[in-house]
C-alpha positions in Angstrom: 0.2 0.0 0.1 1.2 3.3 -0.9 2.8 5.5 2.1 0.4 8.1 1.5 -2.4 5.6 1.9 -1.9 4.3 4.8 -4.6 5.6 6.8 -3.6 4.3 10.4 -0.2 5.0 9.8 -0.8 8.6 8.8 -2.4 9.0 12.4 -0.7 6.7 14.1 -3.2 4.5 15.5 -3.3 0.9 15.6 -5.7 -1.5 13.2 -7.8 -2.2 15.6 -8.0 1.5 17.5 -11.9 2.7 18.8 -13.5 5.9 17.4 -12.6 8.0 20.4 -8.4 7.1 20.0 -9.1 7.7 16.0 -10.9 11.1 17.0 -8.2 11.9 19.6 -5.2 11.0 17.4 -6.7 13.1 14.4 -7.1 16.5 17.4 -3.7 16.3 18.3 -2.2 15.9 14.7 -4.8 18.6 13.7 -3.0 20.9 16.6 0.6 20.0 15.6 -0.6 21.0 12.0 -2.4 24.2 12.5 -0.8 26.9 10.4 -0.5 29.0 13.5 1.4 26.1 15.0 3.4 24.9 12.0 3.3 27.9 10.0 2.7 28.0 6.4 5.5 25.6 4.9 4.5 23.0 1.9 5.2 19.9 3.7 2.8 20.9 6.5 0.3 22.0 4.6 0.6 18.2 2.2 0.6 16.6 6.2 -2.6 18.2 6.9 -4.0 17.3 3.6 -3.4 13.2 4.2 -4.4 13.7 8.0 -7.6 14.7 7.1 -8.3 12.0 3.8 -7.1 9.3 6.9 -9.9 11.2 9.1 -12.8 11.1 6.7 -12.1 7.6 5.7 -11.3 5.9 9.5 -13.9 8.2 11.6 -16.9 6.4 8.8 -17.8 2.8 9.8 -18.7 2.3 6.2 -15.5 4.1 4.7 -13.4 1.8 7.1 -15.2 -1.3 6.5 -14.2 -0.3 2.8 -10.5 0.3 3.3 -9.6 -2.8 5.7 -11.3 -5.0 2.7 -8.5 -3.4 0.9 -10.0 -0.8 -1.0 -10.1 3.0 -0.8 -12.9 4.8 -0.3 -11.1 8.1 -1.6 -10.1 6.2 -4.6 -10.5 7.6 -8.2 -14.1 8.4 -8.8 -14.7 7.7 -5.0 -16.5 4.5 -6.2 -14.7 2.2 -4.2 -16.8 -0.6 -2.6 -19.4 -0.8 -5.3 -19.1 -4.3 -6.8 -20.8 -6.1 -10.1 -21.9 -2.4 -11.0 -21.2 0.8 -12.3 -21.2 4.3 -10.4 -22.8 7.1 -11.7 -23.1 10.5 -10.8 -26.7 12.0 -10.8 -28.3 12.8 -13.9 -26.8 9.7 -15.8 -29.1 8.0 -18.2 -31.9 6.2 -17.1 -33.9 2.8 -18.6 -37.5 1.6 -19.1 -37.6 -0.2 -15.6 -37.0 2.7 -13.2 -39.2 5.0 -15.9 -42.4 2.0 -15.9 -41.2 1.7 -11.5 -41.8 5.4 -11.2 -44.8 5.8 -13.4 -46.3 3.1 -11.3 -45.8 4.2 -7.9 -46.5 7.9 -8.5 -42.8 8.8 -7.4 -39.9 11.1 -9.3 -36.5 11.7 -9.4 -34.5 11.7 -6.1 -33.6 14.9 -4.2 -30.6 16.5 -4.2 -27.8 16.6 -1.8 -28.6 16.6 1.5 -28.3 19.9 3.5 -25.5 19.2 7.0 -27.9 21.2 9.3 -30.2 19.8 11.1 -32.5 20.5 14.5 -30.9 19.6 17.8 -34.1 16.6 19.3 -35.7 17.8 21.8 -34.9 17.4 25.6 -37.1 16.5 28.7 -35.6 17.5 32.2 -37.1 17.3 35.9 -37.7 19.6 38.3 -38.8 19.3 41.8 -40.5 22.8 43.2 -42.3 23.2 46.4 -45.8 23.9 47.1 -45.1 27.6 47.4 -43.8 27.9 43.9 -46.9 26.3 42.7 -49.0 29.0 44.4 -46.9 32.0 43.2 -45.1 31.2 40.3 -41.1 31.2 40.8 -38.2 31.1 38.1 -35.8 28.6 38.0 -31.9 28.2 36.7 -31.4 24.6 35.3 -28.0 23.2 34.8 -28.0 20.7 31.0 -25.6 18.6 29.4 -26.4 19.3 26.2 -24.6 20.0 23.0 -23.7 23.6 22.1 -23.1 25.5 18.6 -19.2 24.9 18.0 -17.5 28.6 18.7 -14.7 28.2 16.6 -15.8 26.9 13.3 -19.5 28.7 13.6 -21.3 25.2 13.0 -19.7 25.3 9.6 -17.7 22.3 10.5 -15.0 23.2 9.0 -11.4 25.2 10.2 -11.8 28.6 10.1 -11.0 30.1 7.0 -12.0 26.9 4.5 -15.3 25.7 3.4 -16.5 22.6 2.1 -15.4 21.4 -1.4 -17.4 19.9 -4.2 -17.7 16.2 -4.3 -16.2 14.7 -7.2 -17.8 11.3 -6.7 -21.3 12.5 -7.2 -20.9 15.7 -8.6 -22.5 17.2 -6.1 -25.6 15.9 -6.3 -25.5 14.1 -3.5 -26.0 11.0 -5.0 -24.5 8.2 -7.1 -26.7 5.8 -9.5 -25.5 1.8 -9.2 -26.7 -0.4 -12.8 -27.0 -3.9 -11.8 -28.0 -6.5 -15.2 -30.8 -8.6 -14.1 -33.8 -10.5 -16.4 -35.9 -7.8 -16.3 -32.7 -5.7 -18.0 -31.0 -3.1 -16.5 -32.3 -2.0 -13.3 -30.8 1.2 -11.8 -31.0 2.4 -8.1 -29.9 5.3 -6.9 -28.7 5.9 -3.1 -26.7 8.6 -0.7 -22.9 9.1 -2.3 -20.4 6.9 0.3 -17.6 9.7 -0.2 -19.8 12.5 0.6 -22.5 11.1 2.8 -24.9 12.2 0.6 -24.0 15.8 1.2 -22.7 16.5 -2.0 -19.4 18.0 -0.4 -16.1 17.0 1.4 -14.8 18.6 4.2 -11.2 18.3 3.8 -10.6 20.2 7.0 -13.0 19.4 9.8 -12.6 21.8 12.7 -10.2 20.7 14.9 -12.6 21.7 18.4 -15.8 19.9 17.2 -14.4 17.4 14.9 -16.6 18.5 11.9 -19.9 18.3 13.9 -20.3 21.9 14.0 -21.5 21.5 17.9 -19.7 20.4 21.3 -21.2 18.7 23.8 -20.7 21.1 27.3 -23.0 22.2 29.8 -25.2 25.2 30.0 -27.8 26.9 32.5 -31.3 27.7 31.4 -33.9 29.6 32.7 -37.3 28.9 32.9 -40.0 30.6 34.4 -42.6 28.7 36.5 -46.1 29.8 36.0 -48.5 29.9 38.9 -50.9 27.2 39.4 -48.7 24.2 37.8 -48.9 20.6 39.6 -47.3 17.6 39.1 -46.7 16.1 35.8 -47.4 19.8 34.3 -44.6 20.3 31.7 -42.8 23.5 30.4 -41.4 24.1 27.2 -38.7 26.5 26.5 -38.4 27.0 23.3 -34.7 26.5 21.7 -33.7 25.7 25.0 -32.4 22.3 24.0 -29.5 20.6 21.6 -27.7 22.8 19.2 -28.6 21.1 15.9 -25.4 19.5 13.9 -24.0 21.6 11.0 -24.9 25.2 12.9 -28.8 23.6 12.8 -31.4 25.2 14.9 -32.3 24.3 18.7 -34.6 21.6 19.8 -36.7 22.2 22.5 -36.8 22.0 26.4 -39.6 20.4 28.3 -39.1 20.9 31.8 -41.9 18.2 33.8 -42.9 19.7 37.2 -42.9 18.0 40.7 -44.6 19.4 43.6 -43.1 18.4 46.7 -45.5 17.8 49.9 -45.6 20.2 52.2 -46.1 19.4 56.1 -49.2 22.3 57.0 -50.7 22.5 53.4 -52.3 20.2 51.3 -53.6 21.2 47.9 -57.0 20.4 46.2 -57.1 21.8 42.8 -56.5 25.5 43.4 -57.5 25.6 47.0 -55.3 25.3 50.5 -56.4 23.3 53.2 -54.8 23.2 56.6 -55.5 22.6 60.4 -55.7 24.6 63.1 -56.1 23.3 66.4 -58.2 25.6 69.1 -58.8 25.4 72.8 -62.0 23.9 74.2 -62.3 27.2 75.8 -61.4 29.8 72.8 -63.8 27.1 70.6 -66.8 27.5 73.4 -66.9 31.3 73.8 -65.0 32.4 70.5 -61.5 33.9 69.4 -59.8 35.8 67.1 -56.7 33.9 66.5 -54.2 34.0 64.3 -52.6 31.4 61.4 -49.6 31.3 59.2 -50.4 31.0 55.4 -47.9 31.6 52.5 -49.1 35.1 52.3 -47.9 36.0 56.0 -49.8 36.2 59.4 -54.0 36.0 58.6 -56.1 37.2 61.8 -59.1 34.7 61.8 -62.3 34.6 63.8 -63.5 32.0 65.7 -67.0 32.1 66.9 -68.4 31.1 69.7 -69.6 27.3 70.0 -67.3 26.4 66.9 -67.1 22.6 66.4 -64.2 20.4 65.3 -64.2 19.9 62.0 -66.0 23.5 60.7 -64.2 25.4 58.4 -63.2 28.9 57.8 -62.7 30.4 54.8 -59.9 33.3 53.7 -61.1 33.8 49.9 -57.8 34.0 47.6 -55.3 32.7 49.5 -55.1 29.7 48.1 -53.2 28.7 44.4 -52.5 30.7 41.7 -55.1 29.4 38.8 -53.0 28.5 36.2 -52.8 31.4 33.1 -55.7 33.7 35.5 -54.8 36.1 37.5 -57.1 35.1 40.4 -56.3 32.5 43.2 -58.5 30.0 45.2 -59.3 29.9 48.3 -57.3 28.9 51.8 -59.5 26.8 53.8 -59.0 26.7 57.4 -59.9 23.4 59.0 -61.0 23.6 63.0 -60.1 20.6 65.6 -61.1 21.6 69.1 -58.6 20.4 71.8 -59.7 18.7 74.8 -58.0 20.1 78.2 -56.6 16.9 80.0 -57.1 18.2 83.7 -54.3 18.8 85.2 -55.1 18.9 89.4 -58.4 18.3 90.8 -59.5 21.8 91.0 -59.4 21.9 87.4 -61.5 18.8 87.1 -63.9 20.2 90.0 -64.5 23.0 87.3 -65.4 20.8 84.8 -67.3 18.8 86.8 -69.2 22.0 87.4 -69.7 22.9 83.5 -70.9 19.1 83.1 -73.9 19.8 86.2 -74.8 23.1 84.8 -75.0 21.9 81.0 -76.8 18.5 82.8 -73.9 16.4 81.1 -73.4 14.2 84.0 -74.7 11.6 82.1 -73.1 12.2 78.7 -75.2 10.6 76.1 -72.4 9.6 72.7 -74.3 10.7 69.5 -73.0 9.3 66.0 -71.4 11.6 63.8 -70.2 11.1 60.3 -67.0 9.9 59.6 -67.3 11.7 55.7 -66.6 15.0 54.4 -63.7 17.7 53.6 -62.4 17.3 57.4 -62.4 13.4 57.6 -60.3 13.6 54.1 -57.7 16.4 55.2 -57.4 14.7 58.8 -56.2 11.2 56.4 -54.2 13.0 54.8 -52.5 14.6 57.8 -52.3 11.3 59.5 -50.6 10.1 56.3 -53.4 7.8 55.8 
């Protein structure tokens, strides 16, 4: 094999080198032979051409397979590897079979060269927020491991100062035609050009930073606005917030799936909030003005005389913000009356006197429903 075609030797890697080893060797040589380092000598210019040819073949699984079998994919005409047929540039002669086939299927002529640009993939990330953030909305900065556009080549995939050249194998069409003899006559099939991978151009000097992809993997921070009213399972779309596309293509969209954490003091029911307020028996019997801590700060509530366990005091507009609306739900404060435990004989005597005054020396039990909103809230707080 000619020394200039010993691609493994040019890159200085073994024949069983992995793709990562080939890429690492190429980037090392590309930096060494860059004009800023090696100068503008003819030897360095010729050497970088050989390095680019070697990387073009060995970094492509199909080309490398052809090369390992003894064929040079970058040989004359760029048609190595087509056995039993002939390769023709797009626009070559047609035949009766192809005409009949396209007429029967309604197909047309194959499309032109493919674009190196393509849209980046969408990404889905999870984000846990506090209940208070769901009530009012918030902003979050998320760190993402993703692809961003290569700054060195600005997405062109080429070393600065260079550009892709027209593929000589397909004449810039990005496709080649294979003619095979059969009982039906000459059959012609069109497929992407193996030399340029269907792009119609060849990058002779791939960018040393992104290895000719136009993008690099990195970690970036994305600011996400979490609107009020979101719940577990809500997905927030950030247009263009995901990975950059190859070849300078547009970014994909980022989707944030929200999970709202449980709060120790409040339960959410749609746009309403529920909490439990424990009230002393005397305050419930006589009535009192008490304070309750909410997400909006300390609020006063009026406990009416004779308030019973399970009664609800509603604070309007202190619930969860409604999604895509300006108003909010309500805060439902559920009252639980605390039964005192007598500390001494004097307290017990007072309670006996109260029972006598109310005619309750011999109490009668009454059945009460275990359902209702308060029952459900109590069960939630108890972890049932």
